[in-house]
mmCIF file of the C-alpha atoms, coordinates in Angstrom:
data_MODEL
# 
_entry.id   MODEL 
# 
loop_
_atom_site.group_PDB 
_atom_site.id 
_atom_site.type_symbol 
_atom_site.label_atom_id 
_atom_site.label_alt_id 
_atom_site.label_comp_id 
_atom_site.label_asym_id 
_atom_site.label_entity_id 
_atom_site.label_seq_id 
_atom_site.pdbx_PDB_ins_code 
_atom_site.Cartn_x 
_atom_site.Cartn_y 
_atom_site.Cartn_z 
_atom_site.occupancy 
_atom_site.B_iso_or_equiv 
_atom_site.pdbx_formal_charge 
_atom_site.auth_seq_id 
_atom_site.auth_comp_id 
_atom_site.auth_asym_id 
_atom_site.auth_atom_id 
_atom_site.pdbx_PDB_model_num 
ATOM 1   C CA . MET A 1 1   ? 6.241   2.389   -8.496  1.00 0.00 ? 1   MET A CA 1 
ATOM 2   C CA . LEU A 1 2   ? 6.816   -0.661  -10.693 1.00 0.00 ? 2   LEU A CA 1 
ATOM 3   C CA . ARG A 1 3   ? 10.547  -0.218  -10.367 1.00 0.00 ? 3   ARG A CA 1 
ATOM 4   C CA . LYS A 1 4   ? 10.311  0.061   -6.605  1.00 0.00 ? 4   LYS A CA 1 
ATOM 5   C CA . ALA A 1 5   ? 8.098   -3.026  -6.420  1.00 0.00 ? 5   ALA A CA 1 
ATOM 6   C CA . ASP A 1 6   ? 10.731  -4.921  -8.425  1.00 0.00 ? 6   ASP A CA 1 
ATOM 7   C CA . THR A 1 7   ? 13.429  -3.742  -5.953  1.00 0.00 ? 7   THR A CA 1 
ATOM 8   C CA . VAL A 1 8   ? 11.216  -4.961  -3.056  1.00 0.00 ? 8   VAL A CA 1 
ATOM 9   C CA . ASN A 1 9   ? 10.692  -8.327  -4.739  1.00 0.00 ? 9   ASN A CA 1 
ATOM 10  C CA . LYS A 1 10  ? 14.422  -8.849  -5.208  1.00 0.00 ? 10  LYS A CA 1 
ATOM 11  C CA . ALA A 1 11  ? 15.092  -7.868  -1.614  1.00 0.00 ? 11  ALA A CA 1 
ATOM 12  C CA . LEU A 1 12  ? 12.408  -10.326 -0.356  1.00 0.00 ? 12  LEU A CA 1 
ATOM 13  C CA . ASP A 1 13  ? 13.895  -13.098 -2.518  1.00 0.00 ? 13  ASP A CA 1 
ATOM 14  C CA . ALA A 1 14  ? 17.341  -12.457 -1.056  1.00 0.00 ? 14  ALA A CA 1 
ATOM 15  C CA . ALA A 1 15  ? 16.042  -12.207 2.528   1.00 0.00 ? 15  ALA A CA 1 
ATOM 16  C CA . ILE A 1 16  ? 14.401  -15.656 2.521   1.00 0.00 ? 16  ILE A CA 1 
ATOM 17  C CA . ALA A 1 17  ? 16.956  -17.727 0.666   1.00 0.00 ? 17  ALA A CA 1 
ATOM 18  C CA . MET A 1 18  ? 16.474  -21.511 0.668   1.00 0.00 ? 18  MET A CA 1 
ATOM 19  C CA . LYS A 1 19  ? 18.054  -23.376 3.630   1.00 0.00 ? 19  LYS A CA 1 
ATOM 20  C CA . GLU A 1 20  ? 17.182  -26.041 6.177   1.00 0.00 ? 20  GLU A CA 1 
ATOM 21  C CA . PRO A 1 21  ? 14.497  -27.041 6.875   1.00 0.00 ? 21  PRO A CA 1 
ATOM 22  C CA . GLU A 1 22  ? 13.851  -26.842 3.123   1.00 0.00 ? 22  GLU A CA 1 
ATOM 23  C CA . LYS A 1 23  ? 10.145  -27.670 3.320   1.00 0.00 ? 23  LYS A CA 1 
ATOM 24  C CA . ILE A 1 24  ? 9.521   -24.747 5.648   1.00 0.00 ? 24  ILE A CA 1 
ATOM 25  C CA . TYR A 1 25  ? 11.542  -22.316 3.561   1.00 0.00 ? 25  TYR A CA 1 
ATOM 26  C CA . GLU A 1 26  ? 9.917   -23.531 0.385   1.00 0.00 ? 26  GLU A CA 1 
ATOM 27  C CA . ALA A 1 27  ? 6.485   -22.843 1.899   1.00 0.00 ? 27  ALA A CA 1 
ATOM 28  C CA . MET A 1 28  ? 7.576   -19.440 3.139   1.00 0.00 ? 28  MET A CA 1 
ATOM 29  C CA . ARG A 1 29  ? 8.943   -18.460 -0.266  1.00 0.00 ? 29  ARG A CA 1 
ATOM 30  C CA . TYR A 1 30  ? 5.816   -19.836 -2.010  1.00 0.00 ? 30  TYR A CA 1 
ATOM 31  C CA . SER A 1 31  ? 3.615   -17.266 -0.298  1.00 0.00 ? 31  SER A CA 1 
ATOM 32  C CA . LEU A 1 32  ? 6.061   -14.378 0.102   1.00 0.00 ? 32  LEU A CA 1 
ATOM 33  C CA . LEU A 1 33  ? 7.115   -14.442 -3.572  1.00 0.00 ? 33  LEU A CA 1 
ATOM 34  C CA . ALA A 1 34  ? 3.690   -15.227 -5.048  1.00 0.00 ? 34  ALA A CA 1 
ATOM 35  C CA . GLY A 1 35  ? 3.264   -11.643 -6.323  1.00 0.00 ? 35  GLY A CA 1 
ATOM 36  C CA . GLY A 1 36  ? 0.862   -9.187  -4.798  1.00 0.00 ? 36  GLY A CA 1 
ATOM 37  C CA . LYS A 1 37  ? 0.697   -5.408  -5.089  1.00 0.00 ? 37  LYS A CA 1 
ATOM 38  C CA . ARG A 1 38  ? 3.423   -4.686  -2.494  1.00 0.00 ? 38  ARG A CA 1 
ATOM 39  C CA . VAL A 1 39  ? 1.338   -1.762  -1.252  1.00 0.00 ? 39  VAL A CA 1 
ATOM 40  C CA . ARG A 1 40  ? 2.834   -1.821  2.255   1.00 0.00 ? 40  ARG A CA 1 
ATOM 41  C CA . PRO A 1 41  ? 6.467   -1.750  1.345   1.00 0.00 ? 41  PRO A CA 1 
ATOM 42  C CA . LEU A 1 42  ? 5.831   0.904   -1.292  1.00 0.00 ? 42  LEU A CA 1 
ATOM 43  C CA . LEU A 1 43  ? 4.063   3.048   1.305   1.00 0.00 ? 43  LEU A CA 1 
ATOM 44  C CA . CYS A 1 44  ? 7.025   2.603   3.663   1.00 0.00 ? 44  CYS A CA 1 
ATOM 45  C CA . ILE A 1 45  ? 9.549   3.663   1.004   1.00 0.00 ? 45  ILE A CA 1 
ATOM 46  C CA . ALA A 1 46  ? 7.314   6.565   -0.179  1.00 0.00 ? 46  ALA A CA 1 
ATOM 47  C CA . ALA A 1 47  ? 6.930   7.878   3.368   1.00 0.00 ? 47  ALA A CA 1 
ATOM 48  C CA . CYS A 1 48  ? 10.683  7.624   3.988   1.00 0.00 ? 48  CYS A CA 1 
ATOM 49  C CA . GLU A 1 49  ? 11.513  9.578   0.811   1.00 0.00 ? 49  GLU A CA 1 
ATOM 50  C CA . LEU A 1 50  ? 8.805   12.170  1.573   1.00 0.00 ? 50  LEU A CA 1 
ATOM 51  C CA . VAL A 1 51  ? 10.635  13.326  4.725   1.00 0.00 ? 51  VAL A CA 1 
ATOM 52  C CA . GLY A 1 52  ? 14.147  13.237  3.229   1.00 0.00 ? 52  GLY A CA 1 
ATOM 53  C CA . GLY A 1 53  ? 15.220  9.610   3.434   1.00 0.00 ? 53  GLY A CA 1 
ATOM 54  C CA . ASP A 1 54  ? 15.968  7.268   0.574   1.00 0.00 ? 54  ASP A CA 1 
ATOM 55  C CA . GLU A 1 55  ? 14.890  3.872   -0.723  1.00 0.00 ? 55  GLU A CA 1 
ATOM 56  C CA . GLU A 1 56  ? 17.807  1.933   0.717   1.00 0.00 ? 56  GLU A CA 1 
ATOM 57  C CA . THR A 1 57  ? 17.214  3.293   4.213   1.00 0.00 ? 57  THR A CA 1 
ATOM 58  C CA . ALA A 1 58  ? 13.607  2.056   4.194   1.00 0.00 ? 58  ALA A CA 1 
ATOM 59  C CA . LEU A 1 59  ? 14.081  -1.262  2.372   1.00 0.00 ? 59  LEU A CA 1 
ATOM 60  C CA . ALA A 1 60  ? 14.705  -3.541  5.375   1.00 0.00 ? 60  ALA A CA 1 
ATOM 61  C CA . ALA A 1 61  ? 11.657  -2.099  7.181   1.00 0.00 ? 61  ALA A CA 1 
ATOM 62  C CA . ALA A 1 62  ? 9.561   -2.383  4.018   1.00 0.00 ? 62  ALA A CA 1 
ATOM 63  C CA . CYS A 1 63  ? 10.430  -6.018  3.595   1.00 0.00 ? 63  CYS A CA 1 
ATOM 64  C CA . ALA A 1 64  ? 9.722   -6.733  7.277   1.00 0.00 ? 64  ALA A CA 1 
ATOM 65  C CA . VAL A 1 65  ? 6.213   -5.307  6.949   1.00 0.00 ? 65  VAL A CA 1 
ATOM 66  C CA . GLU A 1 66  ? 5.544   -7.320  3.819   1.00 0.00 ? 66  GLU A CA 1 
ATOM 67  C CA . MET A 1 67  ? 6.670   -10.512 5.634   1.00 0.00 ? 67  MET A CA 1 
ATOM 68  C CA . ILE A 1 68  ? 4.244   -9.842  8.458   1.00 0.00 ? 68  ILE A CA 1 
ATOM 69  C CA . HIS A 1 69  ? 1.513   -9.147  5.882   1.00 0.00 ? 69  HIS A CA 1 
ATOM 70  C CA . THR A 1 70  ? 2.186   -12.403 4.149   1.00 0.00 ? 70  THR A CA 1 
ATOM 71  C CA . MET A 1 71  ? 2.124   -14.240 7.507   1.00 0.00 ? 71  MET A CA 1 
ATOM 72  C CA . SER A 1 72  ? -1.343  -12.716 8.151   1.00 0.00 ? 72  SER A CA 1 
ATOM 73  C CA . LEU A 1 73  ? -2.601  -14.000 4.793   1.00 0.00 ? 73  LEU A CA 1 
ATOM 74  C CA . ILE A 1 74  ? -1.395  -17.506 5.545   1.00 0.00 ? 74  ILE A CA 1 
ATOM 75  C CA . HIS A 1 75  ? -3.103  -17.249 8.930   1.00 0.00 ? 75  HIS A CA 1 
ATOM 76  C CA . ASP A 1 76  ? -6.319  -15.840 7.459   1.00 0.00 ? 76  ASP A CA 1 
ATOM 77  C CA . ASP A 1 77  ? -6.613  -18.735 4.945   1.00 0.00 ? 77  ASP A CA 1 
ATOM 78  C CA . LEU A 1 78  ? -6.175  -21.554 7.461   1.00 0.00 ? 78  LEU A CA 1 
ATOM 79  C CA . PRO A 1 79  ? -9.053  -24.005 8.062   1.00 0.00 ? 79  PRO A CA 1 
ATOM 80  C CA . CYS A 1 80  ? -9.587  -22.602 11.584  1.00 0.00 ? 80  CYS A CA 1 
ATOM 81  C CA . MET A 1 81  ? -10.103 -19.158 10.047  1.00 0.00 ? 81  MET A CA 1 
ATOM 82  C CA . ASP A 1 82  ? -11.516 -18.587 6.524   1.00 0.00 ? 82  ASP A CA 1 
ATOM 83  C CA . ASN A 1 83  ? -10.498 -22.019 5.203   1.00 0.00 ? 83  ASN A CA 1 
ATOM 84  C CA . ASP A 1 84  ? -9.786  -20.562 1.814   1.00 0.00 ? 84  ASP A CA 1 
ATOM 85  C CA . ASP A 1 85  ? -8.551  -22.381 -1.317  1.00 0.00 ? 85  ASP A CA 1 
ATOM 86  C CA . LEU A 1 86  ? -7.168  -19.491 -3.341  1.00 0.00 ? 86  LEU A CA 1 
ATOM 87  C CA . ARG A 1 87  ? -4.768  -16.611 -2.669  1.00 0.00 ? 87  ARG A CA 1 
ATOM 88  C CA . ARG A 1 88  ? -3.207  -14.340 -5.336  1.00 0.00 ? 88  ARG A CA 1 
ATOM 89  C CA . GLY A 1 89  ? -4.553  -16.740 -7.954  1.00 0.00 ? 89  GLY A CA 1 
ATOM 90  C CA . LYS A 1 90  ? -2.761  -19.737 -6.507  1.00 0.00 ? 90  LYS A CA 1 
ATOM 91  C CA . PRO A 1 91  ? -3.642  -22.539 -4.014  1.00 0.00 ? 91  PRO A CA 1 
ATOM 92  C CA . THR A 1 92  ? -3.340  -21.202 -0.474  1.00 0.00 ? 92  THR A CA 1 
ATOM 93  C CA . ASN A 1 93  ? -0.287  -22.234 1.573   1.00 0.00 ? 93  ASN A CA 1 
ATOM 94  C CA . HIS A 1 94  ? -2.064  -24.908 3.562   1.00 0.00 ? 94  HIS A CA 1 
ATOM 95  C CA . LYS A 1 95  ? -3.542  -26.389 0.340   1.00 0.00 ? 95  LYS A CA 1 
ATOM 96  C CA . ALA A 1 96  ? -0.111  -26.417 -1.294  1.00 0.00 ? 96  ALA A CA 1 
ATOM 97  C CA . PHE A 1 97  ? 1.908   -27.671 1.675   1.00 0.00 ? 97  PHE A CA 1 
ATOM 98  C CA . GLY A 1 98  ? -0.508  -28.993 4.296   1.00 0.00 ? 98  GLY A CA 1 
ATOM 99  C CA . GLU A 1 99  ? -1.879  -27.366 7.403   1.00 0.00 ? 99  GLU A CA 1 
ATOM 100 C CA . ASP A 1 100 ? 1.030   -28.367 9.693   1.00 0.00 ? 100 ASP A CA 1 
ATOM 101 C CA . ILE A 1 101 ? 3.555   -26.653 7.391   1.00 0.00 ? 101 ILE A CA 1 
ATOM 102 C CA . ALA A 1 102 ? 1.372   -23.593 6.997   1.00 0.00 ? 102 ALA A CA 1 
ATOM 103 C CA . VAL A 1 103 ? 1.050   -23.212 10.802  1.00 0.00 ? 103 VAL A CA 1 
ATOM 104 C CA . SER A 1 104 ? 4.914   -23.518 11.156  1.00 0.00 ? 104 SER A CA 1 
ATOM 105 C CA . THR A 1 105 ? 5.364   -20.970 8.277   1.00 0.00 ? 105 THR A CA 1 
ATOM 106 C CA . LYS A 1 106 ? 3.208   -18.300 9.887   1.00 0.00 ? 106 LYS A CA 1 
ATOM 107 C CA . GLY A 1 107 ? 4.778   -18.900 13.294  1.00 0.00 ? 107 GLY A CA 1 
ATOM 108 C CA . VAL A 1 108 ? 1.921   -17.839 15.635  1.00 0.00 ? 108 VAL A CA 1 
ATOM 109 C CA . SER A 1 109 ? -1.212  -19.357 17.088  1.00 0.00 ? 109 SER A CA 1 
ATOM 110 C CA . PRO A 1 110 ? -4.496  -18.695 15.205  1.00 0.00 ? 110 PRO A CA 1 
ATOM 111 C CA . THR A 1 111 ? -6.024  -16.893 18.162  1.00 0.00 ? 111 THR A CA 1 
ATOM 112 C CA . ARG A 1 112 ? -3.409  -14.183 18.391  1.00 0.00 ? 112 ARG A CA 1 
ATOM 113 C CA . VAL A 1 113 ? -3.938  -12.339 15.138  1.00 0.00 ? 113 VAL A CA 1 
ATOM 114 C CA . VAL A 1 114 ? -7.191  -10.662 14.147  1.00 0.00 ? 114 VAL A CA 1 
ATOM 115 C CA . ARG A 1 115 ? -8.466  -9.156  10.927  1.00 0.00 ? 115 ARG A CA 1 
ATOM 116 C CA . ALA A 1 116 ? -7.574  -5.666  12.088  1.00 0.00 ? 116 ALA A CA 1 
ATOM 117 C CA . ILE A 1 117 ? -3.914  -6.462  11.337  1.00 0.00 ? 117 ILE A CA 1 
ATOM 118 C CA . ALA A 1 118 ? -4.498  -5.284  7.766   1.00 0.00 ? 118 ALA A CA 1 
ATOM 119 C CA . ALA A 1 119 ? -5.211  -1.683  8.736   1.00 0.00 ? 119 ALA A CA 1 
ATOM 120 C CA . ALA A 1 120 ? -2.571  -1.754  11.490  1.00 0.00 ? 120 ALA A CA 1 
ATOM 121 C CA . LEU A 1 121 ? 0.141   -2.906  9.059   1.00 0.00 ? 121 LEU A CA 1 
ATOM 122 C CA . LEU A 1 122 ? -0.662  -0.100  6.621   1.00 0.00 ? 122 LEU A CA 1 
ATOM 123 C CA . GLU A 1 123 ? -0.193  2.415   9.428   1.00 0.00 ? 123 GLU A CA 1 
ATOM 124 C CA . ALA A 1 124 ? 2.978   0.680   10.647  1.00 0.00 ? 124 ALA A CA 1 
ATOM 125 C CA . ALA A 1 125 ? 4.410   0.732   7.129   1.00 0.00 ? 125 ALA A CA 1 
ATOM 126 C CA . VAL A 1 126 ? 3.878   4.484   6.710   1.00 0.00 ? 126 VAL A CA 1 
ATOM 127 C CA . VAL A 1 127 ? 5.066   5.434   10.212  1.00 0.00 ? 127 VAL A CA 1 
ATOM 128 C CA . LEU A 1 128 ? 8.154   3.241   9.917   1.00 0.00 ? 128 LEU A CA 1 
ATOM 129 C CA . GLY A 1 129 ? 9.024   4.937   6.720   1.00 0.00 ? 129 GLY A CA 1 
ATOM 130 C CA . GLY A 1 130 ? 8.576   8.399   8.289   1.00 0.00 ? 130 GLY A CA 1 
ATOM 131 C CA . ILE A 1 131 ? 10.733  7.462   11.253  1.00 0.00 ? 131 ILE A CA 1 
ATOM 132 C CA . MET A 1 132 ? 13.475  5.830   9.142   1.00 0.00 ? 132 MET A CA 1 
ATOM 133 C CA . GLY A 1 133 ? 13.543  8.914   6.903   1.00 0.00 ? 133 GLY A CA 1 
ATOM 134 C CA . GLY A 1 134 ? 14.156  11.235  9.879   1.00 0.00 ? 134 GLY A CA 1 
ATOM 135 C CA . GLY A 1 135 ? 10.746  12.872  9.945   1.00 0.00 ? 135 GLY A CA 1 
ATOM 136 C CA . ASN A 1 136 ? 9.996   15.196  12.868  1.00 0.00 ? 136 ASN A CA 1 
ATOM 137 C CA . ASP A 1 137 ? 7.122   14.598  15.303  1.00 0.00 ? 137 ASP A CA 1 
ATOM 138 C CA . ASP A 1 138 ? 4.594   16.648  13.307  1.00 0.00 ? 138 ASP A CA 1 
ATOM 139 C CA . GLU A 1 139 ? 5.530   14.970  9.993   1.00 0.00 ? 139 GLU A CA 1 
ATOM 140 C CA . VAL A 1 140 ? 5.248   11.511  11.513  1.00 0.00 ? 140 VAL A CA 1 
ATOM 141 C CA . GLU A 1 141 ? 1.919   12.350  13.111  1.00 0.00 ? 141 GLU A CA 1 
ATOM 142 C CA . ASN A 1 142 ? 0.485   13.586  9.846   1.00 0.00 ? 142 ASN A CA 1 
ATOM 143 C CA . LEU A 1 143 ? 1.762   10.429  8.149   1.00 0.00 ? 143 LEU A CA 1 
ATOM 144 C CA . ARG A 1 144 ? 0.115   8.350   10.904  1.00 0.00 ? 144 ARG A CA 1 
ATOM 145 C CA . LEU A 1 145 ? -3.224  10.099  10.382  1.00 0.00 ? 145 LEU A CA 1 
ATOM 146 C CA . PHE A 1 146 ? -2.879  9.612   6.632   1.00 0.00 ? 146 PHE A CA 1 
ATOM 147 C CA . ALA A 1 147 ? -2.165  5.940   7.164   1.00 0.00 ? 147 ALA A CA 1 
ATOM 148 C CA . ARG A 1 148 ? -5.113  5.436   9.480   1.00 0.00 ? 148 ARG A CA 1 
ATOM 149 C CA . SER A 1 149 ? -7.418  6.817   6.837   1.00 0.00 ? 149 SER A CA 1 
ATOM 150 C CA . ILE A 1 150 ? -6.043  4.560   4.078   1.00 0.00 ? 150 ILE A CA 1 
ATOM 151 C CA . GLY A 1 151 ? -5.982  1.594   6.440   1.00 0.00 ? 151 GLY A CA 1 
ATOM 152 C CA . LEU A 1 152 ? -9.683  1.883   6.957   1.00 0.00 ? 152 LEU A CA 1 
ATOM 153 C CA . LEU A 1 153 ? -10.153 2.736   3.324   1.00 0.00 ? 153 LEU A CA 1 
ATOM 154 C CA . PHE A 1 154 ? -8.406  -0.532  2.353   1.00 0.00 ? 154 PHE A CA 1 
ATOM 155 C CA . GLN A 1 155 ? -10.798 -2.511  4.517   1.00 0.00 ? 155 GLN A CA 1 
ATOM 156 C CA . VAL A 1 156 ? -13.900 -0.746  3.247   1.00 0.00 ? 156 VAL A CA 1 
ATOM 157 C CA . VAL A 1 157 ? -12.832 -1.359  -0.426  1.00 0.00 ? 157 VAL A CA 1 
ATOM 158 C CA . ASP A 1 158 ? -11.945 -4.980  0.440   1.00 0.00 ? 158 ASP A CA 1 
ATOM 159 C CA . ASP A 1 159 ? -15.480 -5.504  1.782   1.00 0.00 ? 159 ASP A CA 1 
ATOM 160 C CA . ILE A 1 160 ? -16.981 -3.922  -1.324  1.00 0.00 ? 160 ILE A CA 1 
ATOM 161 C CA . LEU A 1 161 ? -14.890 -6.030  -3.691  1.00 0.00 ? 161 LEU A CA 1 
ATOM 162 C CA . ASP A 1 162 ? -15.800 -9.224  -1.807  1.00 0.00 ? 162 ASP A CA 1 
ATOM 163 C CA . VAL A 1 163 ? -19.429 -8.787  -2.835  1.00 0.00 ? 163 VAL A CA 1 
ATOM 164 C CA . THR A 1 164 ? -18.983 -7.134  -6.278  1.00 0.00 ? 164 THR A CA 1 
ATOM 165 C CA . LYS A 1 165 ? -16.160 -9.116  -7.932  1.00 0.00 ? 165 LYS A CA 1 
ATOM 166 C CA . SER A 1 166 ? -15.660 -12.742 -8.891  1.00 0.00 ? 166 SER A CA 1 
ATOM 167 C CA . SER A 1 167 ? -12.997 -15.099 -7.490  1.00 0.00 ? 167 SER A CA 1 
ATOM 168 C CA . GLU A 1 168 ? -11.140 -14.944 -10.852 1.00 0.00 ? 168 GLU A CA 1 
ATOM 169 C CA . GLN A 1 169 ? -11.040 -11.168 -10.698 1.00 0.00 ? 169 GLN A CA 1 
ATOM 170 C CA . LEU A 1 170 ? -9.867  -11.086 -7.078  1.00 0.00 ? 170 LEU A CA 1 
ATOM 171 C CA . GLY A 1 171 ? -7.418  -13.971 -7.126  1.00 0.00 ? 171 GLY A CA 1 
ATOM 172 C CA . LYS A 1 172 ? -9.095  -15.213 -3.976  1.00 0.00 ? 172 LYS A CA 1 
ATOM 173 C CA . THR A 1 173 ? -12.438 -16.622 -3.044  1.00 0.00 ? 173 THR A CA 1 
ATOM 174 C CA . ALA A 1 174 ? -15.165 -14.040 -3.536  1.00 0.00 ? 174 ALA A CA 1 
ATOM 175 C CA . GLY A 1 175 ? -18.288 -13.742 -1.342  1.00 0.00 ? 175 GLY A CA 1 
ATOM 176 C CA . LYS A 1 176 ? -16.741 -15.538 1.624   1.00 0.00 ? 176 LYS A CA 1 
ATOM 177 C CA . ASP A 1 177 ? -17.629 -12.735 4.077   1.00 0.00 ? 177 ASP A CA 1 
ATOM 178 C CA . LEU A 1 178 ? -21.306 -13.053 2.995   1.00 0.00 ? 178 LEU A CA 1 
ATOM 179 C CA . VAL A 1 179 ? -21.244 -16.852 3.505   1.00 0.00 ? 179 VAL A CA 1 
ATOM 180 C CA . ALA A 1 180 ? -19.576 -16.482 6.886   1.00 0.00 ? 180 ALA A CA 1 
ATOM 181 C CA . ASP A 1 181 ? -22.118 -13.778 7.834   1.00 0.00 ? 181 ASP A CA 1 
ATOM 182 C CA . LYS A 1 182 ? -19.341 -11.408 8.826   1.00 0.00 ? 182 LYS A CA 1 
ATOM 183 C CA . VAL A 1 183 ? -20.072 -7.855  9.834   1.00 0.00 ? 183 VAL A CA 1 
ATOM 184 C CA . THR A 1 184 ? -18.864 -5.809  6.830   1.00 0.00 ? 184 THR A CA 1 
ATOM 185 C CA . TYR A 1 185 ? -19.346 -2.302  5.632   1.00 0.00 ? 185 TYR A CA 1 
ATOM 186 C CA . PRO A 1 186 ? -21.753 -3.276  2.784   1.00 0.00 ? 186 PRO A CA 1 
ATOM 187 C CA . LYS A 1 187 ? -23.764 -5.293  5.277   1.00 0.00 ? 187 LYS A CA 1 
ATOM 188 C CA . LEU A 1 188 ? -23.977 -2.313  7.654   1.00 0.00 ? 188 LEU A CA 1 
ATOM 189 C CA . LEU A 1 189 ? -24.245 0.531   5.178   1.00 0.00 ? 189 LEU A CA 1 
ATOM 190 C CA . GLY A 1 190 ? -25.100 -0.990  1.836   1.00 0.00 ? 190 GLY A CA 1 
ATOM 191 C CA . ILE A 1 191 ? -22.935 -0.840  -1.304  1.00 0.00 ? 191 ILE A CA 1 
ATOM 192 C CA . GLU A 1 192 ? -23.573 2.780   -2.310  1.00 0.00 ? 192 GLU A CA 1 
ATOM 193 C CA . LYS A 1 193 ? -23.053 4.186   1.214   1.00 0.00 ? 193 LYS A CA 1 
ATOM 194 C CA . SER A 1 194 ? -19.898 2.091   1.558   1.00 0.00 ? 194 SER A CA 1 
ATOM 195 C CA . LYS A 1 195 ? -18.568 3.585   -1.678  1.00 0.00 ? 195 LYS A CA 1 
ATOM 196 C CA . GLU A 1 196 ? -19.410 7.033   -0.451  1.00 0.00 ? 196 GLU A CA 1 
ATOM 197 C CA . PHE A 1 197 ? -17.595 6.316   2.834   1.00 0.00 ? 197 PHE A CA 1 
ATOM 198 C CA . ALA A 1 198 ? -14.562 5.113   0.854   1.00 0.00 ? 198 ALA A CA 1 
ATOM 199 C CA . ARG A 1 199 ? -14.452 8.327   -1.183  1.00 0.00 ? 199 ARG A CA 1 
ATOM 200 C CA . LYS A 1 200 ? -14.549 10.378  2.048   1.00 0.00 ? 200 LYS A CA 1 
ATOM 201 C CA . LEU A 1 201 ? -11.750 8.379   3.608   1.00 0.00 ? 201 LEU A CA 1 
ATOM 202 C CA . ASN A 1 202 ? -9.632  8.913   0.509   1.00 0.00 ? 202 ASN A CA 1 
ATOM 203 C CA . GLN A 1 203 ? -10.235 12.657  0.654   1.00 0.00 ? 203 GLN A CA 1 
ATOM 204 C CA . ASP A 1 204 ? -9.459  12.738  4.361   1.00 0.00 ? 204 ASP A CA 1 
ATOM 205 C CA . ALA A 1 205 ? -6.207  10.868  3.786   1.00 0.00 ? 205 ALA A CA 1 
ATOM 206 C CA . LEU A 1 206 ? -5.013  13.294  1.108   1.00 0.00 ? 206 LEU A CA 1 
ATOM 207 C CA . GLN A 1 207 ? -5.680  16.266  3.410   1.00 0.00 ? 207 GLN A CA 1 
ATOM 208 C CA . TYR A 1 208 ? -3.019  15.027  5.819   1.00 0.00 ? 208 TYR A CA 1 
ATOM 209 C CA . LEU A 1 209 ? -0.435  15.280  2.997   1.00 0.00 ? 209 LEU A CA 1 
ATOM 210 C CA . ALA A 1 210 ? -1.336  18.883  2.203   1.00 0.00 ? 210 ALA A CA 1 
ATOM 211 C CA . GLY A 1 211 ? 1.493   20.304  4.259   1.00 0.00 ? 211 GLY A CA 1 
ATOM 212 C CA . PHE A 1 212 ? 4.216   18.351  2.503   1.00 0.00 ? 212 PHE A CA 1 
ATOM 213 C CA . ASP A 1 213 ? 6.064   19.166  -0.706  1.00 0.00 ? 213 ASP A CA 1 
ATOM 214 C CA . GLU A 1 214 ? 3.623   18.331  -3.526  1.00 0.00 ? 214 GLU A CA 1 
ATOM 215 C CA . ASP A 1 215 ? 6.095   16.462  -5.695  1.00 0.00 ? 215 ASP A CA 1 
ATOM 216 C CA . LYS A 1 216 ? 7.542   14.403  -2.880  1.00 0.00 ? 216 LYS A CA 1 
ATOM 217 C CA . ALA A 1 217 ? 4.016   13.532  -1.681  1.00 0.00 ? 217 ALA A CA 1 
ATOM 218 C CA . ALA A 1 218 ? 2.926   12.436  -5.160  1.00 0.00 ? 218 ALA A CA 1 
ATOM 219 C CA . PRO A 1 219 ? 3.758   8.702   -4.613  1.00 0.00 ? 219 PRO A CA 1 
ATOM 220 C CA . LEU A 1 220 ? 1.681   8.582   -1.419  1.00 0.00 ? 220 LEU A CA 1 
ATOM 221 C CA . VAL A 1 221 ? -1.152  10.373  -3.159  1.00 0.00 ? 221 VAL A CA 1 
ATOM 222 C CA . ALA A 1 222 ? -1.009  7.820   -5.995  1.00 0.00 ? 222 ALA A CA 1 
ATOM 223 C CA . LEU A 1 223 ? -0.957  4.912   -3.531  1.00 0.00 ? 223 LEU A CA 1 
ATOM 224 C CA . ALA A 1 224 ? -3.983  6.293   -1.704  1.00 0.00 ? 224 ALA A CA 1 
ATOM 225 C CA . ASN A 1 225 ? -5.857  6.649   -4.972  1.00 0.00 ? 225 ASN A CA 1 
ATOM 226 C CA . PHE A 1 226 ? -4.770  3.183   -6.004  1.00 0.00 ? 226 PHE A CA 1 
ATOM 227 C CA . ILE A 1 227 ? -6.184  1.725   -2.752  1.00 0.00 ? 227 ILE A CA 1 
ATOM 228 C CA . ALA A 1 228 ? -9.436  3.604   -3.273  1.00 0.00 ? 228 ALA A CA 1 
ATOM 229 C CA . ASN A 1 229 ? -9.853  2.448   -6.905  1.00 0.00 ? 229 ASN A CA 1 
ATOM 230 C CA . ARG A 1 230 ? -8.340  -0.998  -6.882  1.00 0.00 ? 230 ARG A CA 1 
ATOM 231 C CA . GLN A 1 231 ? -10.261 -3.836  -8.469  1.00 0.00 ? 231 GLN A CA 1 
ATOM 232 C CA . SER A 1 232 ? -8.654  -6.809  -6.755  1.00 0.00 ? 232 SER A CA 1 
# 
């Protein structure tokens, strides 16, 4: 997984090479290449390989999903949204380059993207991989159901971490959902019930992989468990 993440990072670097206008491309590269777990592109590649495809086949789609994910982070951090100061342990895009540059970098109006994009992108990454790898309808549908479970799982865990971890541990501002009085799973269910729900979603996700070759499914199993147990 570390090797594949390195491959993705190199492909992203090559895809957004510096050119005019330099300030815009510098800001794009600042957020895109700031690190991160690369969960979505890894899911895309793993799904592709599961149904018989290869890494190279999925790489362009994997990078595209990661670019959209990065755009959503830039959007989420803007003053009109969460107005955050920290992302992946670094100043957010609008803090580093100014709000006008950040808006140009993300390329869409603030009202057109909602928080649900996180779960939708996880599903898109897996389904894209399955399609690119030549999966049949049943295989792609099982991958879609797997992805829906881990998409919701990602959000539940994110909500839990927001109230149980520090900003230093998360690499972004902790407790902002509580301050903003957002409707989150811990607020609705409490911490323990939210953790229980997360465990069930993880189990549900893995059931949708049961019909696939165990060895080929191992990377997706590992990614699902990583999402369930992540600490940042």
